C-alpha positions as CSV (number, residue, x, y, z in Angstrom):
1,M,89.1,115.3,77.2
2,R,90.2,115.4,73.6
3,S,93.6,114.8,72.2
4,T,95.4,117.9,71.1
5,Q,96.1,118.4,67.4
6,A,99.8,118.2,66.7
7,R,101.5,119.7,63.7
8,R,100.8,116.5,61.8
9,G,98.3,114.4,63.8
10,Y,96.9,114.1,67.2
11,R,99.1,113.8,70.3
12,V,97.6,111.4,72.9
13,P,99.2,111.3,76.3
14,C,100.2,107.9,77.8
15,R,103.0,106.5,79.9
16,D,105.8,104.0,79.2
17,I,106.1,100.7,81.0
18,G,108.3,102.5,83.6
19,G,105.6,105.1,84.3
20,R,107.3,108.0,82.5
21,K,105.0,110.4,80.6
22,R,105.1,109.8,76.9
23,E,102.7,110.3,73.9
24,V,101.4,108.4,70.9
25,I,100.9,110.4,67.7
26,V,98.0,109.4,65.4
27,F,97.3,110.8,61.9
28,G,95.4,110.0,58.7
29,E,97.1,110.3,55.4
30,A,96.6,108.9,51.9
31,G,93.9,106.4,52.9
32,R,95.8,105.1,55.9
33,V,95.7,105.7,59.7
34,V,99.2,105.9,61.2
35,L,100.0,105.3,64.9
36,T,103.4,106.4,66.1
37,A,104.4,105.0,69.6
38,P,107.3,106.1,71.8
39,P,110.5,104.8,70.1
40,G,111.4,101.4,71.3
41,E,108.8,101.5,74.1
42,T,105.4,100.2,75.1
43,A,102.6,102.8,75.4
44,V,100.5,102.2,78.5
45,F,97.0,103.9,78.7
46,A,95.0,104.5,81.9
47,P,91.3,103.9,81.4
48,L,90.6,107.6,81.1
49,E,93.3,108.0,78.4
50,V,91.7,105.5,76.1
51,G,88.9,107.9,75.1
52,P,91.3,110.5,73.6
53,L,93.1,107.7,71.7
54,R,89.8,106.5,70.3
55,A,88.9,110.0,69.3
56,A,92.2,110.5,67.6
57,L,91.9,107.2,65.7
58,R,88.4,108.2,64.6
59,D,89.5,111.6,63.4
60,A,92.6,110.2,61.6
61,A,90.4,107.7,59.8
62,I,88.1,110.5,58.6
63,E,91.2,112.5,57.4
64,A,92.6,109.5,55.7
65,A,89.4,109.0,53.8
66,D,89.3,112.6,52.7
67,P,90.8,112.9,49.2
68,E,91.6,116.6,49.5
69,P,92.6,117.6,53.1
70,E,92.2,121.2,54.1
71,R,95.5,123.1,54.6
């Protein structure tokens, strides 16, 4: 399972500490990898949700290193 490409980044499903469905957004920009968690909450990943997070982080790192992103 791969994370889905969001308008600006990759949306990775997770849950908050109360078990509600949430998502983390990961994107690469200007030499940086940015991870946006649910506002004011803790992101909790099941073992099978860690793979999409890892893939999103890898893809964002590649995008961050690319000096001229495709648009």
